[in-house]
Structures are given as structure tokens and as C-alpha cells.
C-alpha positions in Angstrom: -13.7 -16.1 -26.2 -16.8 -17.2 -28.0 -17.1 -20.9 -29.1 -16.5 -21.3 -32.9 -19.7 -22.5 -34.6 -18.7 -24.9 -37.4 -21.5 -26.0 -39.7 -22.1 -28.7 -42.2 -22.4 -27.3 -45.7 -25.9 -26.9 -47.2 -26.8 -26.0 -50.8 -28.0 -22.6 -49.6 -24.4 -21.8 -48.3 -23.0 -21.9 -51.9 -23.3 -18.1 -52.6 -21.6 -17.1 -49.4 -18.7 -19.6 -49.6 -18.3 -19.1 -53.3 -18.0 -15.4 -52.6 -14.8 -16.1 -50.6 -13.5 -18.4 -53.3 -14.0 -15.8 -56.0 -11.4 -13.7 -54.4 -8.7 -16.4 -54.6 -6.1 -16.7 -57.3 -5.4 -20.4 -56.8 -5.4 -23.5 -58.8 -6.1 -26.2 -56.2 -9.3 -28.3 -56.7 -10.2 -27.9 -53.1 -11.3 -24.3 -53.5 -14.7 -24.9 -55.1 -18.0 -25.2 -53.4 -19.1 -28.4 -55.2 -15.9 -30.2 -54.2 -16.3 -29.2 -50.5 -20.1 -30.0 -50.5 -19.9 -33.3 -52.2 -17.0 -34.8 -50.2 -18.0 -33.2 -46.8 -20.0 -36.2 -45.6 -17.0 -38.5 -46.0 -14.5 -36.4 -44.2 -16.6 -34.7 -41.5 -15.9 -31.4 -43.3 -17.5 -28.2 -41.9 -17.1 -24.5 -42.3 -17.3 -21.3 -40.2 -16.7 -17.6 -40.7 -14.5 -16.4 -37.9 -14.0 -12.6 -37.5 -14.8 -12.3 -41.3 -12.5 -15.1 -42.4 -13.6 -18.4 -43.9 -12.2 -21.6 -42.4 -12.8 -25.3 -43.1 -12.4 -28.1 -40.6 -12.2 -31.7 -41.4 -12.2 -34.8 -39.2 -13.9 -35.5 -35.9 -13.4 -34.6 -32.3 -9.9 -35.6 -31.2 -8.6 -35.5 -34.8 -9.3 -32.1 -36.4 -7.5 -30.5 -39.4 -8.1 -27.0 -40.6 -7.5 -24.9 -43.7 -5.7 -21.6 -43.7 -8.2 -18.7 -43.1 -9.5 -17.1 -46.4 -10.4 -13.5 -46.7 -9.5 -10.1 -45.4 -8.8 -9.9 -41.6 -6.5 -10.8 -38.8 -5.3 -14.3 -39.9 -3.0 -14.7 -36.9 -5.8 -14.1 -34.4 -8.0 -16.6 -36.2 -5.3 -19.2 -36.2 -4.8 -18.8 -32.5 -8.5 -19.3 -32.0 -8.3 -22.5 -34.0 -5.4 -23.7 -32.0 -7.3 -23.1 -28.8 -10.3 -25.0 -30.2 -8.2 -28.0 -31.2 -6.5 -28.0 -27.7 -9.9 -27.9 -26.0 -11.1 -30.8 -28.1 -8.0 -32.9 -27.3 -6.9 -32.8 -30.9 -3.4 -32.1 -32.2 -3.4 -28.9 -34.2 -3.1 -29.8 -37.9 -3.7 -28.0 -41.2 -4.2 -29.2 -44.7 -4.4 -27.8 -48.3 -1.7 -25.2 -47.6 -0.2 -23.3 -50.4 3.5 -22.3 -50.3 2.3 -18.8 -49.5 0.2 -20.1 -46.6 3.2 -22.0 -45.2 5.3 -18.9 -45.5 2.8 -16.8 -43.5 2.5 -19.6 -40.9 6.2 -19.5 -40.4 6.2 -15.7 -40.2 3.5 -15.8 -37.5 4.9 -18.8 -35.6 8.6 -19.1 -36.3 9.9 -22.7 -36.0 6.7 -24.0 -34.5 5.3 -25.9 -37.5 6.5 -28.8 -39.5 5.1 -28.8 -43.1 5.0 -31.8 -45.3 4.4 -31.6 -49.1 2.8 -34.9 -50.2 3.3 -35.7 -53.9 0.4 -38.1 -53.9 -2.1 -35.2 -53.4 -0.6 -32.7 -55.8 -3.0 -31.6 -58.5 -2.1 -31.9 -62.2 -2.7 -28.6 -64.1 -2.5 -28.5 -67.9 -2.7 -25.9 -70.7 -6.2 -26.3 -72.0 -5.4 -25.5 -75.6 -2.7 -28.2 -75.7 -5.2 -30.8 -74.5 -7.7 -29.7 -77.1 -5.3 -29.7 -80.1 -3.1 -32.6 -79.0 -0.4 -31.5 -81.5 3.1 -32.8 -81.7 4.9 -36.1 -81.1 4.3 -36.2 -77.3 0.5 -36.4 -77.9 0.8 -38.9 -80.7 -0.6 -41.8 -78.6 -3.6 -39.8 -77.4 -4.4 -38.7 -81.0 -4.2 -42.3 -82.1 -6.7 -43.4 -79.5 -9.1 -40.7 -80.5 -8.8 -41.6 -84.2 -9.4 -45.3 -83.4 -12.5 -44.3 -81.4 -13.8 -42.2 -84.3 -13.1 -45.0 -86.8 -14.8 -47.6 -84.7 -17.8 -45.4 -83.9 -18.5 -43.2 -86.9 -21.9 -42.2 -85.5 -20.3 -40.8 -82.3 -21.5 -37.5 -80.9 -20.8 -35.1 -78.0 -23.5 -33.4 -76.0 -23.5 -31.0 -73.0 -25.2 -32.5 -69.9 -28.8 -31.1 -69.6 -32.0 -32.1 -68.0 -32.8 -34.1 -71.1 -29.9 -36.5 -70.8 -28.7 -36.4 -67.2 -30.9 -39.4 -66.3 -29.1 -41.4 -69.0 -25.8 -40.4 -67.4 -27.0 -41.5 -64.1 -27.9 -45.0 -65.5 -24.5 -45.2 -67.1 -22.9 -44.4 -63.8 -24.8 -47.2 -62.1 -23.6 -49.7 -64.7 -20.0 -48.4 -64.4 -20.3 -48.9 -60.7 -21.2 -52.5 -61.1 -18.6 -53.2 -63.8 -15.8 -51.7 -61.7 -16.6 -53.5 -58.4 -17.3 -50.3 -56.4 -19.5 -52.0 -53.8 -16.5 -54.0 -52.5 -14.1 -51.0 -52.4 -14.9 -48.3 -49.9 -12.9 -45.6 -51.7 -14.4 -46.4 -55.1 -17.8 -46.5 -53.5 -17.3 -43.0 -52.1 -16.2 -41.7 -55.4 -19.3 -43.1 -57.1 -21.5 -41.6 -54.5 -19.9 -38.2 -55.3 -20.3 -38.8 -59.1 -24.0 -39.6 -58.8 -24.7 -36.7 -56.5 -22.8 -34.5 -59.0 -25.2 -35.5 -61.7 -28.2 -35.2 -59.4 -27.3 -31.7 -58.3 -25.4 -30.4 -61.3 -27.5 -27.3 -61.6 -27.6 -26.5 -57.9 -23.9 -26.8 -57.7 -23.1 -24.8 -60.8 -21.4 -27.7 -62.6 -20.8 -28.0 -66.3 -20.9 -31.4 -67.9 -20.5 -33.3 -71.1 -21.2 -36.7 -72.5 -20.1 -39.0 -75.3 -22.3 -41.2 -77.3 -21.4 -44.2 -79.5 -23.9 -46.3 -81.3 -26.6 -44.2 -79.5 -25.6 -45.0 -76.0 -23.7 -42.9 -73.5 -20.1 -44.3 -73.1 -18.5 -41.5 -71.1 -19.4 -38.4 -69.1 -17.6 -35.7 -67.2 -18.3 -32.8 -64.9 -16.4 -29.8 -63.6 -16.4 -26.1 -62.7 -14.3 -22.9 -62.7 -11.8 -22.4 -59.8 -12.4 -19.1 -58.0 -11.2 -16.0 -59.8 -8.4 -17.9 -61.6 -8.2 -18.6 -65.3 -8.6 -22.3 -64.6 -11.3 -25.0 -64.7 -11.3 -28.2 -62.7 -12.6 -31.5 -63.9 -14.0 -33.3 -60.8 -15.6 -36.4 -62.4 -14.7 -38.4 -65.6 -16.2 -41.8 -66.2 -16.0 -44.0 -69.3 -16.4 -47.7 -70.1 -13.1 -49.5 -70.1 -14.1 -51.7 -73.1 -14.8 -48.6 -75.3 -11.3 -47.9 -76.6 -10.4 -44.2 -76.8 -13.5 -43.1 -74.8 -11.4 -41.5 -72.0 -9.2 -39.3 -74.2 -12.1 -38.6 -76.5 -14.4 -37.2 -73.7 -11.5 -35.3 -72.2 -10.7 -33.6 -75.6 -14.3 -33.0 -76.5 -15.4 -31.6 -73.2 -12.5 -29.1 -73.1 -13.1 -28.1 -76.7 -16.8 -27.4 -76.2 -17.0 -26.2 -72.6 -13.6 -25.2 -71.3 -11.7 -23.5 -74.2 -12.2 -20.0 -72.5 -9.9 -21.1 -69.6 -6.2 -21.1 -69.9 -5.7 -24.0 -67.6 -7.5 -27.2 -66.6 -6.9 -29.0 -63.3 -7.4 -32.7 -63.5 -6.9 -33.3 -59.8 -4.4 -35.6 -58.1 -3.4 -39.3 -58.5 -3.7 -40.3 -54.8 -0.5 -42.2 -55.3 -2.0 -44.8 -57.7 0.8 -45.7 -60.1 -1.4 -46.3 -63.1 -3.3 -43.1 -62.6 0.0 -41.2 -62.2 1.3 -42.6 -65.5 -2.0 -41.6 -67.2 -1.9 -38.0 -65.8 1.8 -37.6 -66.6 1.2 -38.8 -70.2 -0.8 -35.6 -70.8 2.3 -33.5 -69.8 1.1 -31.1 -67.1 2.2 -27.5 -67.2 2.7 -27.6 -63.4 1.6 -29.4 -60.2 -0.3 -27.7 -57.4 1.5 -28.7 -54.2 -0.5 -29.0 -51.0 1.1 -28.7 -47.6 0.1 -30.6 -44.4 1.2 -28.9 -41.2 1.4 -29.9 -37.6 2.7 -28.2 -34.5 6.2 -29.4 -33.6 6.1 -31.9 -30.7 2.6 -33.2 -31.4 2.1 -36.8 -32.5 1.5 -37.8 -36.1 -1.4 -40.1 -36.9 
């Protein structure tokens, strides 16, 4: 059996990988090229096409985790090859970002052999786009108030799509945000800011859409995202606003959706990573549903 050739993602891989994603009717934020490319360096993420099926592998030798194969082909045979690779590398066989359908197929192929865990902290929040644009009704009253307060305090406010003419200003705002939020002392925050800055630097190459908010002439918030596969959803990957500019977060959220995302039925605003404050904020927008993600391991193998 030939050795599997996993590769680090390069910008020139986008068309091939995106081609597989375009056939997916899924709502998870993982299934976009930009997300995979931007986070790959932090998780050792690589990709390979095995017998016509696309697979991602994260981690390092001795601790690999794989995605369910994507595409048309013999999924069971590819899974068996992945199990053999993990065994040869001394790694317990694990899988991540499984859908309920994936988990069902896994059980069908290998009855009783896998334990699947559904981790609430990593479930994506998906909302009806129109509801987040209109913010109608009592349950959105607080959001509407914050937006009205922003408009009253900054009557000269404006929204702009991110372009070559203003992306450098966004970059400078991100640098200031990074300092104000103590990112250098926090590894996770620092990783997120590296991703944010690379998103701005490569927004065209990665096919990202962005928007920014100005108040008193300066940028106080920006956001970036992209469509998810062939679904009727858009995912917001990055959203940054100054904490001392009241209403900036709900304002950039509402304006970006109104101007750039209104054609999509749903908007995915990613997970809360178990942060209680972030969970309250995401729940306060009243998601239409959560995207569950399964993490599987072979029974009898140790859990790290």
C-alpha cells in the first residue's frame, strides 16, 4: 500500500480544495479553504487526496486526528488506510469535525468500534441572516438599543466594504486592538490575532469578503467572512471592535450582514470555545440551530 502524501496547504491549493467543499451541504465553519489555510500552522493541519477523496489531518506524529473523507469514492477503504497510517506512526486513531451523518456511516462501517463525543464548546452558532439584519421584536430590543446609542453618539458613522484602499487602515486598527487586549501575553489570543492579520493581508487571495465601521473618521470595527460550500450560508471568521466604542460590535455585525450577506439564508458565527461571556453573547442573538461536531476514537485507545 502506497504511503499517504499529506501536504501543508498553499494558496495555489485553494481551487482544488474548494472544489470538494462546493459539493458539501454543510454549515460547519471548518469546511472553507480560508479557515483551513489560516489555522493550519497552529494545528499542524495538512491535506491529501486519497483515491479521489479529500482528507485533512491535524496534529503531529504520535498524535494525529483526521476528518471524514470528502467526495465520491470508497470511504471505508480510505478510512482503513488512515487507520493503518496512524498505527504505523504510533498514534491512536482519532477523528474530528464529524457530522451526525459521518458518525452514522462510521458506525455502519465499523459497528461498535468507535466512541464519539459531541463537545458543546465547539458547536457553531448559526442564525437566520434576515433576523440579525432587522433585529425586530422584543428579544432583540437590547441589540437595537446599542445600535441606536452608537448612531446617536457617532452621527458621522459610515460603513465600507474592505478594499485595497482601506485594508491597511484595518491592519493598523488590528495592531492597536492587539495591544489594548493584551494578546502578546495570551497564546490563544495571539494566534487569533495572527489569523486576523493574515486574513486582512490575503483577503483577495482567500476569497474573503470584509466590512468596516468608521466613527469620527477612524475605523472602530472590521469583520471578514466567506460562503460555506454549496450551502445557503455564510461564515463570519473575524470580527474585531474597540471595547470602549459602545455598540460597535452589534453595529458592525448588523451592517456587514445587511450589505454583504443578505443573499444568504443563514450566517454562521462560529463557536464559543467554552468561554462563558462569549456564550452569553452568542446566545443573546438567538441562534436558529447549533452545528454539532463529533470527536471519535477507537474503543480501547487512550484519550489525551
